[in-house]
C-alpha positions in Angstrom: -41.3 50.6 -30.7 -39.1 48.5 -32.9 -38.5 44.9 -31.8 -35.2 44.1 -30.3 -33.0 42.6 -32.9 -30.3 40.3 -31.6 -27.1 40.0 -33.9 -26.8 36.7 -35.8 -23.4 36.0 -34.2 -24.9 36.1 -30.7 -27.7 33.6 -31.8 -25.0 31.2 -33.3 -22.8 31.5 -30.1 -25.8 30.8 -27.9 -26.8 27.7 -29.9 -23.3 26.4 -29.7 -23.3 26.9 -25.9 -26.6 25.0 -25.5 -25.3 22.1 -27.6 -22.0 21.9 -25.3 -24.2 22.0 -22.2 -26.5 19.3 -23.5 -23.4 17.1 -24.4 -22.0 17.6 -20.9 -25.4 16.9 -19.2 -25.6 13.6 -21.2 -22.6 12.4 -19.3 -23.7 13.5 -15.9 -25.3 11.0 -13.5 -28.9 10.4 -14.4 -31.5 9.8 -11.8 -34.5 7.7 -13.0 -37.7 6.3 -11.7 -36.0 2.8 -11.8 -35.5 1.9 -8.0 -32.4 -0.2 -9.0 -30.3 2.6 -10.3 -29.4 0.5 -13.3 -28.5 3.5 -15.7 -26.2 5.1 -13.0 -24.5 1.6 -12.4 -23.8 1.2 -16.1 -22.5 4.7 -16.3 -20.2 4.1 -13.5 -19.0 0.8 -15.0 -18.5 2.4 -18.3 -16.3 5.1 -16.7 -14.2 2.6 -14.9 -13.5 0.9 -18.3 -12.6 4.2 -19.7 -10.6 5.1 -16.8 -12.6 8.3 -16.2 -12.2 8.2 -12.4 -14.2 11.3 -11.8 -17.2 10.2 -13.8 -17.2 6.8 -12.1 -17.1 8.4 -8.7 -20.0 10.8 -9.6 -22.0 7.9 -10.9 -21.6 5.5 -8.1 -21.8 8.2 -5.4 -25.2 9.4 -6.9 -26.5 5.7 -6.9 -25.4 5.1 -3.2 -27.0 8.3 -2.0 -30.3 8.0 -3.9 -31.0 4.2 -4.3 -30.9 2.6 -0.9 -32.6 -0.6 -2.1 -30.5 -1.1 -5.3 -29.0 -4.5 -5.9 -25.9 -2.6 -7.1 -24.9 -1.2 -3.7 -22.0 -3.6 -3.2 -20.6 -3.3 -6.6 -21.0 0.5 -6.5 -19.0 0.6 -3.2 -16.3 -1.5 -4.8 -16.4 0.7 -7.9 -16.1 3.9 -6.0 -13.3 2.6 -4.0 -11.4 1.5 -7.0 -11.8 4.9 -8.7 -10.5 6.8 -5.7 -7.6 4.3 -5.4 -6.8 4.8 -9.1 -6.6 8.6 -8.6 -3.8 8.0 -6.2 -4.0 11.3 -4.4 -3.6 11.3 -0.6 -7.2 12.6 -0.1 -8.4 10.0 -2.7 -6.7 7.2 -0.9 -8.4 8.1 2.3 -11.8 8.0 0.6 -10.9 4.7 -1.2 -10.0 3.1 2.1 -13.4 4.2 3.5 -15.3 2.8 0.6 -13.6 -0.7 0.8 -14.0 -0.8 4.6 -17.7 0.3 4.2 -18.1 -2.6 1.7 -16.7 -5.1 4.4 -19.0 -3.6 7.0 -22.2 -3.7 4.9 -21.6 -6.7 2.9 -19.6 -9.3 5.0 -20.9 -12.3 3.2 -20.5 -10.9 -0.3 -18.4 -13.2 -2.8 -16.1 -10.2 -3.4 -15.3 -9.6 0.3 -11.7 -11.1 -0.1 -11.2 -8.5 -2.9 -12.4 -5.7 -0.7 -10.0 -6.8 2.1 -7.0 -7.0 -0.5 -7.8 -3.5 -1.6 -7.8 -2.3 1.9 -4.2 -3.6 2.0 -3.3 -2.1 -1.4 -4.6 1.2 -0.4 -2.3 1.2 2.7 0.5 0.2 0.4 -0.1 3.2 -1.8 0.4 5.3 1.3 3.6 3.6 2.6 6.6 5.8 3.0 10.3 5.2 2.5 12.0 3.0 5.2 13.5 6.0 6.8 10.1 7.7 7.5 7.2 6.8 9.7 5.9 3.3 9.2 2.2 3.5 10.3 0.9 2.7 6.7 3.2 -0.2 6.4 2.1 -1.7 9.5 -1.6 -1.2 8.7 -0.9 -2.9 5.3 0.7 -5.8 7.0 -2.2 -6.3 9.2 -4.7 -6.1 6.3 -3.0 -8.7 4.2 -2.7 -11.0 7.4 -6.5 -10.6 7.8 -7.1 -11.9 4.3 -4.6 -14.8 4.8 -6.3 -15.8 8.0 -10.0 -15.3 7.1 -10.0 -16.3 3.4 -7.5 -19.2 3.1 -9.2 -20.4 -0.1 -9.2 -16.9 -1.9 -7.5 -16.8 -5.3 -5.9 -13.5 -3.9 -4.1 -15.4 -1.0 -0.9 -15.7 -2.8 -0.8 -12.1 -3.9 -1.6 -11.2 -0.2 1.2 -13.4 1.0 3.6 -11.7 -1.3 2.4 -8.2 -0.3 2.6 -9.2 3.4 6.3 -10.3 2.8 7.1 -6.9 1.2 5.6 -5.1 4.1 7.6 -7.3 6.5 10.8 -6.5 4.8 9.9 -2.8 4.6 9.5 -2.7 8.4 12.7 -4.6 9.0 14.6 -2.2 6.7 13.3 0.6 8.8 14.8 -1.0 11.9 18.0 -1.9 10.1 18.6 1.7 8.9 18.2 3.1 12.4 20.4 0.3 13.9 23.0 0.8 11.3 23.3 4.5 12.3 23.4 3.5 16.0 26.0 0.8 15.5 28.5 3.4 14.1 28.4 5.4 17.4 30.3 4.1 20.5 27.7 5.6 22.8 24.7 3.8 20.9 26.1 0.3 20.0 24.0 -1.3 22.7 20.9 0.5 21.4 21.6 -1.0 17.9 22.0 -4.4 19.4 18.5 -4.2 21.2 17.0 -2.9 18.1 18.2 -5.6 15.9 17.4 -8.3 18.3 13.9 -6.9 18.6 13.6 -6.8 14.8 14.7 -10.4 14.3 12.1 -11.5 16.8 9.4 -9.4 15.5 10.0 -10.1 11.8 11.5 -13.7 11.8 10.4 -14.1 8.1 12.3 -11.1 6.9 14.5 -11.6 3.9 17.0 -9.1 5.4 18.6 -11.4 8.1 22.0 -11.0 6.5 21.9 -7.3 6.8 20.6 -7.5 10.3 23.2 -10.0 11.5 26.1 -8.1 9.8 25.0 -4.7 11.5 24.7 -6.7 14.8 28.2 -8.0 14.5 29.3 -4.4 13.7 27.6 -3.1 16.9 29.2 -5.7 19.0 32.5 -4.8 17.4 32.0 -1.1 18.1 31.2 -2.0 21.7 34.4 -4.2 22.0 32.3 -7.3 22.5 34.7 -9.4 20.3 33.3 -12.9 21.0 29.7 -11.8 20.0 31.0 -9.8 17.0 33.0 -12.9 15.8 29.9 -15.2 16.2 27.7 -12.9 13.9 30.3 -12.1 11.4 30.7 -15.9 11.1 27.1 -16.4 10.8 26.9 -14.1 7.9 29.5 -16.2 6.2 28.0 -19.6 7.0 24.2 -18.8 6.4 24.3 -16.2 3.7 27.3 -16.9 1.2 25.6 -14.8 -1.5 25.0 -11.8 0.7 26.4 -8.4 -0.2 28.2 -8.2 3.2 30.2 -11.4 3.0 33.4 -9.7 1.8 33.2 -7.1 4.6 32.5 -9.8 7.2 35.6 -11.7 6.0 37.7 -8.6 6.3 36.5 -7.9 9.8 37.3 -11.5 10.8 40.8 -11.3 9.4 41.4 -8.0 11.5 40.0 -9.7 14.6 41.8 -12.9 14.2 45.2 -11.5 13.5 45.0 -12.0 9.7 43.8 -15.7 10.0 40.4 -15.1 8.5 37.3 -17.0 9.2 37.2 -20.5 10.5 36.3 -23.3 8.1 
């Protein structure tokens, strides 16, 4: 029987395939006898620098599952959390949150604990919806940044957390304002608008949207024919927020209500 002869083009094709597979496998997570998982950690760190989020996730996840005594466990949890966060998808953000919260659970005294807490907040920020939608993620972000402010007052991330907390507060206040503004335009709902705005002012006293809230409060009272209260809040817009976008409209309303005499001095 003649030996089977393989065409030369098939030999070349198979050789190319083997080279490609070898190249891919060189980038795959490597398990070694080293109990620290150093090679995997370095792979993950290099992938983060290269913004190869999938490769970073694979390397850190392999380390976490196979090297339970590795000194790189804390940094690997942070690394995998960061990689999932940077992917930005809804499912990835859920996994990022789990990674950062696991870090806080397993490494509560680690020097990077404030960073993990900050990233919990930022992961919620990434899931925030527009002010006209459900605000569960915004409230969670607010709580996360408040925890950092309260628990790590010396953190270098404190000022950033304060700014993010303020943004969350304003986002929540804007949600209440948008609903109240709709209610204030309806005669049957003006009192609901008043209740909602007063609640928002009490719940979010540091909001930067007070002018909008007070103007809409005045509009609600005006719709409900509560003239004295309406005048009081239109005037407050003029007195306390002279640069507010609603000043001109408040002046017009006061002129209408005062028989053309305008606001008091």
